[in-house]
FIVEXGU-547440 format. One record per residue (C-alpha): residue number from 1; residue in three letters; x, y, z. Coordinates in steps of 0.02 Angstrom, whole numbers, always signed. Each point is the difference from the previous one (the first is absolute). Layout:
# FIVEXGU-547440
R / i / aa / px / py / pz
R / NUM / ALA / X / Y / Z
...
//
This chain:
# FIVEXGU-547440
R / i / aa / px / py / pz
R / 1 / MET / +271 / +1057 / -215
R / 2 / GLN / -34 / -55 / +180
R / 3 / THR / +1 / -183 / -55
R / 4 / ARG / +167 / +24 / -87
R / 5 / ASN / +76 / +84 / +154
R / 6 / PHE / -65 / -141 / +109
R / 7 / ILE / +78 / -132 / -113
R / 8 / GLN / +165 / +93 / +1
R / 9 / ALA / -1 / +9 / +190
R / 10 / LEU / -45 / -183 / +15
R / 11 / LEU / +140 / -53 / -117
R / 12 / LEU / +124 / +102 / +100
R / 13 / ILE / -56 / -83 / +162
R / 14 / VAL / +20 / -173 / -77
R / 15 / LEU / +173 / +37 / -63
R / 16 / VAL / +68 / +72 / +161
R / 17 / ALA / -82 / -125 / +118
R / 18 / ILE / +157 / -106 / +19
R / 19 / PRO / +36 / -82 / +168
R / 20 / LYS / +121 / +91 / +114
R / 21 / SER / +119 / -146 / -9
R / 22 / PHE / +35 / +54 / -178
R / 23 / ALA / +37 / +180 / +44
R / 24 / GLN / +177 / +59 / -24
R / 25 / ASP / +90 / +95 / +136
R / 26 / GLU / +142 / +120 / -31
R / 27 / HIS / +126 / -143 / -2
R / 28 / GLN / -97 / -105 / -127
R / 29 / HIS / -37 / +21 / -183
R / 30 / ALA / -136 / -84 / -100
R / 31 / PRO / +65 / -110 / -142
R / 32 / PRO / -11 / +79 / -172
R / 33 / GLU / -171 / -24 / -80
R / 34 / ARG / +2 / -125 / -143
R / 35 / LEU / -150 / +1 / -115
R / 36 / GLY / +89 / -34 / -164
R / 37 / LYS / +29 / +125 / -138
R / 38 / VAL / -120 / +67 / -130
R / 39 / SER / +25 / +131 / -134
R / 40 / PHE / -164 / +83 / -42
R / 41 / HIS / +36 / +156 / -102
R / 42 / ASN / -132 / +135 / +16
R / 43 / SER / -26 / +187 / -17
R / 44 / CYS / -7 / +40 / +187
R / 45 / LYS / +127 / +114 / +80
R / 46 / PRO / +177 / -68 / +25
R / 47 / GLU / -8 / +16 / +189
R / 48 / VAL / -145 / -125 / +13
R / 49 / GLN / +71 / -134 / -116
R / 50 / ALA / +76 / -108 / +138
R / 51 / SER / -159 / +8 / +102
R / 52 / PHE / -108 / -41 / -150
R / 53 / GLU / +105 / -151 / -46
R / 54 / ARG / -4 / -59 / +180
R / 55 / GLY / -190 / +5 / -11
R / 56 / VAL / +4 / -103 / -160
R / 57 / ALA / +118 / -127 / +80
R / 58 / LEU / -121 / -15 / +148
R / 59 / LEU / -144 / -26 / -122
R / 60 / HIS / +95 / -143 / -83
R / 61 / SER / +12 / -87 / +169
R / 62 / PHE / -184 / +34 / +40
R / 63 / ALA / +46 / +114 / +146
R / 64 / TYR / -152 / +104 / -40
R / 65 / TYR / -15 / +104 / +159
R / 66 / ALA / +182 / +53 / -3
R / 67 / ALA / -9 / +35 / -186
R / 68 / ALA / -152 / +113 / +21
R / 69 / THR / +89 / +103 / +131
R / 70 / GLU / +153 / +17 / -111
R / 71 / PHE / -102 / +59 / -149
R / 72 / GLU / -92 / +124 / +111
R / 73 / HIS / +169 / +73 / +50
R / 74 / VAL / +45 / +16 / -185
R / 75 / SER / -160 / +94 / -39
R / 76 / GLU / +28 / +118 / +146
R / 77 / LYS / +175 / +42 / -60
R / 78 / ASP / -50 / +10 / -183
R / 79 / PRO / -184 / +46 / -29
R / 80 / THR / +29 / -14 / -188
R / 81 / CYS / +47 / -185 / +12
R / 82 / ALA / -152 / -86 / -73
R / 83 / MET / +81 / -172 / +18
R / 84 / ALA / +4 / +18 / +189
R / 85 / HIS / -190 / -8 / -3
R / 86 / TRP / +9 / -147 / -120
R / 87 / GLY / +107 / -84 / +132
R / 88 / VAL / -126 / +30 / +139
R / 89 / ALA / -141 / -65 / -109
R / 90 / MET / +103 / -157 / -37
R / 91 / THR / +12 / -36 / +187
R / 92 / TYR / -188 / -31 / +5
R / 93 / PHE / +11 / -124 / -145
R / 94 / HIS / +61 / -165 / +71
R / 95 / GLN / +10 / -99 / -160
R / 96 / LEU / +44 / -172 / +69
R / 97 / TRP / -94 / +12 / +165
R / 98 / ASP / -177 / -50 / +43
R / 99 / PRO / -93 / +113 / -18
R / 100 / PRO / +108 / +102 / -119
R / 101 / MET / -91 / +158 / +47
R / 102 / ALA / -105 / +44 / +152
R / 103 / ALA / -165 / +88 / -35
R / 104 / GLN / +55 / +158 / +90
R / 105 / ALA / +161 / +7 / -102
R / 106 / ILE / -91 / +44 / -161
R / 107 / SER / -43 / +177 / +51
R / 108 / LEU / +173 / +27 / +74
R / 109 / GLY / +84 / -57 / -160
R / 110 / GLN / -114 / +105 / -107
R / 111 / ALA / +45 / +153 / +104
R / 112 / GLU / +186 / -32 / -25
R / 113 / LEU / -21 / -17 / -188
R / 114 / GLN / -94 / +164 / +0
R / 115 / ARG / +152 / +77 / +85
R / 116 / THR / +112 / -63 / -141
R / 117 / ARG / -99 / +111 / -118
R / 118 / GLN / +12 / +147 / +119
R / 119 / ALA / +189 / -23 / +13
R / 120 / GLY / +14 / +11 / -189
R / 121 / GLY / +154 / -34 / -103
R / 122 / GLY / +77 / -170 / -20
R / 123 / SER / +61 / -94 / -152
R / 124 / GLU / -104 / -104 / -120
R / 125 / ARG / +68 / -156 / +86
R / 126 / GLU / -51 / +64 / +171
R / 127 / GLN / -173 / +40 / -66
R / 128 / GLY / -5 / -179 / -65
R / 129 / PHE / +24 / -66 / +177
R / 130 / ILE / -136 / +117 / +65
R / 131 / ASN / -123 / -40 / -139
R / 132 / ALA / +25 / -187 / +28
R / 133 / LEU / -37 / +18 / +185
R / 134 / GLU / -156 / +99 / -39
R / 135 / SER / -66 / -161 / -80
R / 136 / ILE / -6 / -74 / +174
R / 137 / TYR / -80 / +146 / +89
R / 138 / ARG / -117 / +66 / -135
R / 139 / GLU / -178 / -62 / +36
R / 140 / GLY / +73 / -103 / +140
R / 141 / SER / -165 / -14 / +91
R / 142 / SER / -101 / -59 / -151
R / 143 / VAL / +117 / -101 / -112
R / 144 / PRO / +59 / -174 / +59
R / 145 / TYR / +180 / -5 / +59
R / 146 / ARG / +47 / -134 / -127
R / 147 / THR / -55 / +113 / -144
R / 148 / ARG / +101 / +146 / +68
R / 149 / ALA / +153 / -109 / +33
R / 150 / LEU / +0 / -62 / -179
R / 151 / ALA / -14 / +179 / -62
R / 152 / TYR / +150 / +45 / +109
R / 153 / GLU / +100 / -146 / -71
R / 154 / GLN / -41 / +55 / -177
R / 155 / ALA / +52 / +179 / +36
R / 156 / MET / +164 / -61 / +76
R / 157 / SER / +27 / -112 / -152
R / 158 / GLU / -15 / +150 / -114
R / 159 / LEU / +117 / +102 / +110
R / 160 / ALA / +126 / -143 / +0
R / 161 / ALA / -7 / -12 / -190
R / 162 / LYS / +46 / +185 / -11
R / 163 / ASN / +139 / -14 / +129
R / 164 / LYS / +85 / -166 / -37
R / 165 / THR / +165 / +46 / +82
R / 166 / ASP / -76 / +79 / +155
R / 167 / SER / +24 / -122 / +144
R / 168 / GLU / -132 / +77 / +114
R / 169 / VAL / -135 / -5 / -134
R / 170 / GLN / +41 / -181 / -39
R / 171 / VAL / +0 / -53 / +183
R / 172 / TRP / -167 / +84 / +36
R / 173 / TYR / -74 / -79 / -156
R / 174 / ALA / +60 / -172 / +59
R / 175 / LEU / -87 / +28 / +167
R / 176 / SER / -163 / +45 / -89
R / 177 / LEU / +9 / -168 / -90
R / 178 / LEU / +22 / -93 / +164
R / 179 / ALA / -146 / +93 / +76
R / 180 / ASN / -113 / -68 / -138
R / 181 / ALA / +64 / -179 / +0
R / 182 / ALA / -156 / -108 / -2
R / 183 / PRO / -6 / -131 / +140
R / 184 / ARG / -71 / -128 / -122
R / 185 / ASP / +139 / +28 / -129
R / 186 / LYS / +108 / -151 / +40
R / 187 / ASP / +111 / +44 / -149
R / 188 / HIS / +52 / +157 / +98
R / 189 / SER / +3 / +104 / -158
R / 190 / ARG / +6 / +170 / +83
R / 191 / GLN / +130 / -57 / +127
R / 192 / LYS / +111 / -63 / -141
R / 193 / LYS / -22 / +162 / -98
R / 194 / ALA / +48 / +101 / +155
R / 195 / ALA / +153 / -110 / +27
R / 196 / GLU / +52 / +26 / -182
R / 197 / ILE / +1 / +187 / +34
R / 198 / LEU / +88 / -10 / +168
R / 199 / GLU / +134 / -132 / -29
R / 200 / PRO / +103 / +105 / -124
R / 201 / LEU / -5 / +145 / +123
R / 202 / TYR / +62 / -106 / +145
R / 203 / ASP / +186 / +7 / -39
R / 204 / LYS / -8 / +176 / -71
R / 205 / TYR / -75 / +74 / +160
R / 206 / PRO / +64 / -114 / +139
R / 207 / GLN / -57 / +113 / +143
R / 208 / HIS / -176 / +35 / -62
R / 209 / PRO / -121 / -67 / +132
R / 210 / GLY / -151 / -21 / -113
R / 211 / ILE / +82 / -117 / -124
R / 212 / PRO / +35 / -147 / +119
R / 213 / HIS / -159 / +37 / +97
R / 214 / TYR / -112 / -18 / -151
R / 215 / LEU / +99 / -148 / -67
R / 216 / ILE / -38 / -90 / +163
R / 217 / HIS / -185 / +34 / -26
R / 218 / ALA / +11 / -55 / -182
R / 219 / TYR / +78 / -164 / +52
R / 220 / ASP / -111 / -31 / +153
R / 221 / ASN / -82 / -155 / -72
R / 222 / ALA / +41 / -184 / -11
R / 223 / GLU / +48 / +8 / -184
R / 224 / LEU / +128 / +141 / +11
R / 225 / ALA / +58 / +4 / +182
R / 226 / ALA / +175 / -69 / -32
R / 227 / ARG / +36 / +148 / -115
R / 228 / GLY / -32 / +119 / +145
R / 229 / LEU / +143 / -57 / +112
R / 230 / LYS / +124 / +127 / -67
R / 231 / ALA / -118 / +145 / +32
R / 232 / ALA / -49 / -72 / +169
R / 233 / ARG / +181 / -7 / +56
R / 234 / LYS / +32 / +178 / -61
R / 235 / TYR / -151 / +106 / +48
R / 236 / SER / +27 / +0 / +188
R / 237 / GLN / +181 / +53 / -27
R / 238 / ILE / -52 / +147 / -110
R / 239 / ALA / -132 / +74 / +116
R / 240 / PRO / +24 / -69 / +177
R / 241 / SER / -75 / +158 / +75
R / 242 / ALA / -170 / -49 / -72
R / 243 / PRO / -88 / -139 / +99
R / 244 / HIS / -90 / -60 / -156
R / 245 / ALA / +167 / -26 / -88
R / 246 / LEU / +55 / -111 / +144
R / 247 / HIS / -161 / -102 / -12
R / 248 / MET / -22 / -19 / -188
R / 249 / PRO / +136 / -132 / -29
R / 250 / SER / -104 / -119 / +105
R / 251 / HIS / -131 / -7 / -138
R / 252 / ILE / +126 / -95 / -106
R / 253 / PHE / +71 / -98 / +147
R / 254 / THR / -177 / -56 / +45
R / 255 / ARG / -35 / -56 / -178
R / 256 / LEU / +158 / -106 / +1
R / 257 / GLY / -14 / -67 / +177
R / 258 / TYR / +157 / +92 / +61
R / 259 / TRP / -66 / +15 / +177
R / 260 / GLU / +156 / +57 / +91
R / 261 / ASP / +25 / +139 / -128
R / 262 / SER / -181 / +52 / +21
R / 263 / ILE / +19 / +3 / +189
R / 264 / ALA / +154 / +112 / -11
R / 265 / SER / -86 / +116 / -124
R / 266 / ASN / -158 / +22 / +102
R / 267 / THR / +88 / +13 / +167
R / 268 / ALA / +94 / +151 / -66
R / 269 / ALA / -155 / +73 / -82
R / 270 / GLU / -107 / -20 / +156
R / 271 / LYS / +130 / +89 / +107
R / 272 / ALA / +21 / +144 / -123
R / 273 / ALA / -187 / +23 / -27
R / 274 / GLY / -31 / +1 / +188
R / 275 / ALA / +134 / +131 / +25
R / 276 / GLN / -78 / +109 / -134
R / 277 / GLY / -177 / -20 / +65
R / 278 / ASP / -60 / -89 / -158
R / 279 / THR / -125 / -121 / +78
R / 280 / GLY / -63 / -68 / -165
R / 281 / GLU / +173 / -47 / -61
R / 282 / GLU / +47 / -67 / +172
R / 283 / LEU / -150 / -118 / +2
R / 284 / HIS / +25 / -50 / -182
R / 285 / SER / +178 / -53 / +42
R / 286 / MET / -58 / -90 / +157
R / 287 / ASP / -127 / -100 / -100
R / 288 / TYR / +134 / -58 / -123
R / 289 / LEU / +111 / -36 / +149
R / 290 / VAL / -130 / -112 / +84
R / 291 / TYR / -24 / -91 / -164
R / 292 / ALA / +187 / -32 / -20
R / 293 / TYR / +22 / -53 / +182
R / 294 / LEU / -140 / -128 / -15
R / 295 / GLN / +67 / -72 / -163
R / 296 / SER / +175 / -19 / +74
R / 297 / GLY / -56 / -80 / +163
R / 298 / HIS / +32 / +151 / +112
R / 299 / GLU / -169 / -8 / +87
R / 300 / ALA / +63 / +85 / +158
R / 301 / ASP / +63 / +147 / -100
R / 302 / ALA / -167 / +11 / -90
R / 303 / ALA / -87 / +0 / +169
R / 304 / HIS / +111 / +143 / +56
R / 305 / VAL / -56 / +105 / -149
R / 306 / ILE / -182 / -39 / +43
R / 307 / GLU / +33 / +63 / +176
R / 308 / GLN / +72 / +160 / -73
R / 309 / LEU / -159 / +19 / -101
R / 310 / ARG / -108 / -19 / +155
R / 311 / GLY / +97 / +142 / +81
R / 312 / MET / -41 / +119 / -144
R / 313 / HIS / -159 / +90 / +52
R / 314 / GLY / -116 / +114 / -97
R / 315 / LEU / +38 / -75 / -170
R / 316 / ASN / -104 / +73 / -141
R / 317 / THR / -67 / -161 / -75
R / 318 / GLU / -105 / +101 / -123
R / 319 / ASP / +166 / +27 / -90
R / 320 / PHE / +14 / -158 / -106
R / 321 / LYS / +188 / -17 / +18
R / 322 / ILE / -13 / +9 / +190
R / 323 / GLY / -160 / -102 / +11
R / 324 / TYR / +63 / -139 / -112
R / 325 / ALA / +167 / -27 / +86
R / 326 / SER / -66 / +13 / +178
R / 327 / THR / -138 / -126 / -40
R / 328 / ALA / +103 / -120 / -105
R / 329 / MET / +142 / -23 / +126
R / 330 / PRO / -97 / -89 / +140
R / 331 / VAL / -99 / -97 / -132
R / 332 / ARG / +162 / -61 / -79
R / 333 / TYR / +70 / -49 / +170
R / 334 / ALA / -153 / -105 / +42
R / 335 / VAL / -40 / -86 / -164
R / 336 / GLU / +177 / -31 / -62
R / 337 / GLN / +30 / -102 / +158
R / 338 / GLY / -171 / -84 / -1
R / 339 / LYS / -52 / +81 / +163
R / 340 / TRP / -183 / -16 / -43
R / 341 / ASP / -68 / +47 / +172
R / 342 / ASP / +98 / +163 / -11
R / 343 / ALA / -66 / +29 / -175
R / 344 / THR / -181 / -9 / +60
R / 345 / ARG / +37 / +141 / +123
R / 346 / ILE / +65 / +123 / -129
R / 347 / THR / -98 / +163 / +15
R / 348 / PRO / -43 / +96 / -160
R / 349 / PRO / +67 / +178 / +10
R / 350 / GLU / -125 / +140 / +22
R / 351 / ALA / -20 / +131 / -138
R / 352 / ALA / +118 / -96 / -117
R / 353 / PRO / -38 / -21 / -186
R / 354 / PRO / -107 / -154 / -38
R / 355 / HIS / +144 / -96 / -81
R / 356 / VAL / +101 / +21 / +160
R / 357 / VAL / -145 / -57 / +108
R / 358 / ALA / -16 / -151 / -115
R / 359 / ILE / +174 / -62 / +49
R / 360 / ALA / -52 / -14 / +182
R / 361 / VAL / -170 / -78 / -43
R / 362 / TRP / +87 / -128 / -112
R / 363 / ALA / +122 / -45 / +139
R / 364 / ARG / -143 / -28 / +123
R / 365 / GLY / -92 / -108 / -124
R / 366 / LEU / +154 / -100 / -44
R / 367 / GLY / +34 / -34 / +184
R / 368 / GLU / -178 / -59 / +27
R / 369 / ALA / +5 / -112 / -154
R / 370 / ARG / +166 / -80 / +44
R / 371 / LEU / -72 / -38 / +172
R / 372 / GLY / -146 / -87 / -83
R / 373 / ARG / -130 / +133 / +41
R / 374 / ALA / -83 / +19 / -171
R / 375 / GLU / -153 / +92 / +65
R / 376 / GLU / +108 / +138 / +77
R / 377 / THR / +102 / +8 / -160
R / 378 / ARG / -155 / +33 / -103
R / 379 / LYS / -40 / +151 / +109
R / 380 / GLU / +168 / +74 / -49
R / 381 / ILE / -32 / -44 / -183
R / 382 / ALA / -160 / +101 / +9
R / 383 / ARG / +100 / +148 / +68
R / 384 / LEU / +123 / -17 / -143
R / 385 / ASN / -143 / -4 / -124
R / 386 / ALA / -61 / +168 / +65
R / 387 / LEU / +176 / +73 / -10
R / 388 / GLU / +19 / -61 / -179
R / 389 / ALA / -164 / +83 / -48
R / 390 / GLU / +59 / +162 / +80
R / 391 / LEU / +160 / -6 / -102
R / 392 / ARG / -92 / -40 / -162
R / 393 / ASN / -118 / +145 / +30
R / 394 / SER / +148 / +118 / +19
R / 395 / ALA / +80 / -69 / -161
R / 396 / ASN / +148 / -73 / +94
R / 397 / ASP / +3 / -157 / -105
R / 398 / TYR / +178 / -53 / +44
R / 399 / TRP / -35 / -16 / +185
R / 400 / ALA / -176 / -65 / -28
R / 401 / THR / +78 / -144 / -95
R / 402 / GLN / +123 / -31 / +142
R / 403 / VAL / -146 / -11 / +122
R / 404 / GLU / -90 / -117 / -119
R / 405 / ILE / +153 / -113 / +3
R / 406 / GLN / -2 / +5 / +190
R / 407 / MET / -183 / -52 / +0
R / 408 / ARG / +38 / -148 / -112
R / 409 / GLU / +141 / -54 / +115
R / 410 / LEU / -109 / +7 / +155
R / 411 / THR / -144 / -88 / -86
R / 412 / ALA / +119 / -137 / -55
R / 413 / TRP / +62 / -28 / +177
R / 414 / ALA / -179 / +6 / +68
R / 415 / ASN / -49 / -134 / -126
R / 416 / GLN / +150 / -103 / +52
R / 417 / ALA / -54 / +13 / +182
R / 418 / GLU / -173 / -61 / -52
R / 419 / GLY / +70 / -147 / -98
R / 420 / LYS / -41 / +74 / -171
R / 421 / LYS / +170 / -39 / -72
R / 422 / THR / -37 / +16 / -185
R / 423 / GLU / -80 / +172 / +22
R / 424 / ALA / +146 / +53 / +110
R / 425 / LEU / +130 / -44 / -131
R / 426 / LYS / -97 / +83 / -140
R / 427 / LEU / -14 / +165 / +93
R / 428 / MET / +180 / +2 / +58
R / 429 / ARG / +64 / -36 / -175
R / 430 / GLU / -107 / +143 / -66
R / 431 / ALA / +73 / +114 / +133
R / 432 / ALA / +177 / -52 / -44
R / 433 / ASP / -26 / +24 / -187
R / 434 / GLU / -77 / +172 / +27
R / 435 / GLU / +137 / +56 / +118
R / 436 / ASP / +136 / -59 / -118
R / 437 / ALA / -76 / +106 / -139
R / 438 / ILE / +21 / +163 / +96
R / 439 / GLU / +159 / +88 / +55
R / 440 / LYS / +17 / +63 / +178
R / 441 / LEU / +12 / +185 / +37
R / 442 / PRO / +160 / +77 / +73
R / 443 / VAL / -81 / +23 / +171
R / 444 / THR / +12 / -185 / +40
R / 445 / PRO / +134 / -135 / -12
R / 446 / GLY / -136 / -115 / -65
R / 447 / PRO / -160 / -88 / +55
R / 448 / ILE / -1 / -43 / +185
R / 449 / LEU / -15 / -183 / -48
R / 450 / PRO / +10 / -31 / -188
R / 451 / ALA / -153 / -94 / -62
R / 452 / ARG / +112 / -121 / -96
R / 453 / GLU / +87 / -43 / +163
R / 454 / GLN / -168 / -26 / +85
R / 455 / LEU / -52 / -114 / -143
R / 456 / GLY / +152 / -108 / +34
R / 457 / GLU / -44 / -9 / +185
R / 458 / LEU / -180 / -44 / -41
R / 459 / LEU / +55 / -141 / -116
R / 460 / LEU / +113 / -66 / +137
R / 461 / GLU / -145 / -1 / +123
R / 462 / GLN / -102 / -98 / -126
R / 463 / GLY / +138 / -128 / -23
R / 464 / HIS / +66 / +48 / -171
R / 465 / PRO / +188 / +30 / +27
R / 466 / GLU / +45 / -19 / -185
R / 467 / LEU / -122 / +136 / -50
R / 468 / ALA / +52 / +107 / +149
R / 469 / SER / +182 / -12 / -55
R / 470 / LYS / -41 / +85 / -166
R / 471 / GLU / -89 / +143 / +88
R / 472 / PHE / +141 / +31 / +123
R / 473 / GLU / +124 / -3 / -143
R / 474 / SER / -104 / +129 / -94
R / 475 / ALA / -19 / +108 / +156
R / 476 / LEU / +188 / +1 / +27
R / 477 / LYS / +32 / +56 / -179
R / 478 / SER / -107 / +154 / +32
R / 479 / SER / +62 / +28 / +178
R / 480 / PRO / +171 / -81 / +26
R / 481 / GLY / +46 / -45 / +177
R / 482 / ARG / -173 / +11 / +79
R / 483 / ARG / +10 / -105 / +157
R / 484 / ARG / -175 / -77 / -3
R / 485 / SER / +24 / -55 / -181
R / 486 / LEU / +170 / -73 / +43
R / 487 / ASP / -73 / -89 / +151
R / 488 / GLY / -143 / -66 / -108
R / 489 / ALA / +121 / -65 / -130
R / 490 / SER / +101 / -83 / +138
R / 491 / ARG / -155 / -87 / +70
R / 492 / VAL / -43 / -60 / -176
R / 493 / ALA / +175 / -72 / -24
R / 494 / GLN / -12 / -90 / +166
R / 495 / LEU / -171 / -76 / -42
R / 496 / LEU / +56 / -54 / -173
R / 497 / SER / +157 / -80 / +70
R / 498 / GLN / -108 / -110 / +111
R / 499 / LYS / -97 / -73 / -146
//
């Protein structure tokens, strides 16, 4: 009970810790809150319905802290509302984030589900939501997350089959499909199935925040990105009070190379997240912003964001979302511009997850290799090897594979520095093929430097412009508008014109 009270107090502090500049005096009025509109019928008391649906709307925009506080208010006003405790338990289950559930969240979620039983009542449909969520929390410490997530998806599938005209059931089922989309499934089968559910609901429920949000995630890949433009243009208009809703359109804009749109999206999201004290969302938006600035040639603006980052002290880099963005931004700034000396001075963050540390180690090694210092590069490769082993031992195969790709890239550049050109090309091609076979996660706009792009640059260095041209063309199909790929293609065209 003490833990629960502490969490409640902490959430309240986070929500009210808004800068004084945003306070309203007696002559000012805050603009009306806009989170979209959901209709989630339930058996709770009439006086808590608006508050409950506000909590659900916040959930659909991944505003987890605010949603938890809202559901706590519902349970205080209506102790018989079992679904309020379902709502709190859902705030610990971050289906599309990495990690989707913190270790300490399991016991908290289990406690909330126990309270649903104590509250009693509820319809068969409501019990279906609760039972499905129990699939995630039951034996959470002993059963792999993937197994539990698939069980949750199956339970939501069965609930959706029984409630075919219920929009909330269908939307939550679609999200469960996206949460289980396999990174190696380049056919995007689960994403397409989710989109088939969501698209017919789009016009029927034009103010529902979850529908465009999850469509953006479904279409956040090179194959389907163009289909996501409609949802990307709409979501931020539906729920502009949620920072994540302001940011999410940039996932599609990034996929299509719409840099100015991405800049506008993330500028608004960064400002809103900062005002609401949401450091993770603020940094996530800043990372996408740096990426877009660098691709569009706004290096000074990217540098300004990096300076903002340096002024943010006490960041919890153990939190993957915070650790990733705060590490990736200065790495992007250095390597995208070929500032190899700066790259060698990147410092790995303390206490960060191994796959975050790997980004900084890779940057250092890349800088050393591009400066011709193969021996120093191999020291960083050895560090990456240890990080990969740590990830394999913890069954984090996705990120272990990403680190393996980074090792291949560095080894290729080290071989190039040593004059071993054939070995260099073989390793870089392997890295590019492996990277192309795996989808990125939502936390990142993409690899810092795509391996296919690096392969093109390596071929150029070895005097093979015709072969390099094919690799740059392929890289631009996957990541339209990337500046280094465009520059590489331009250098190829210039060389070929001189023949």
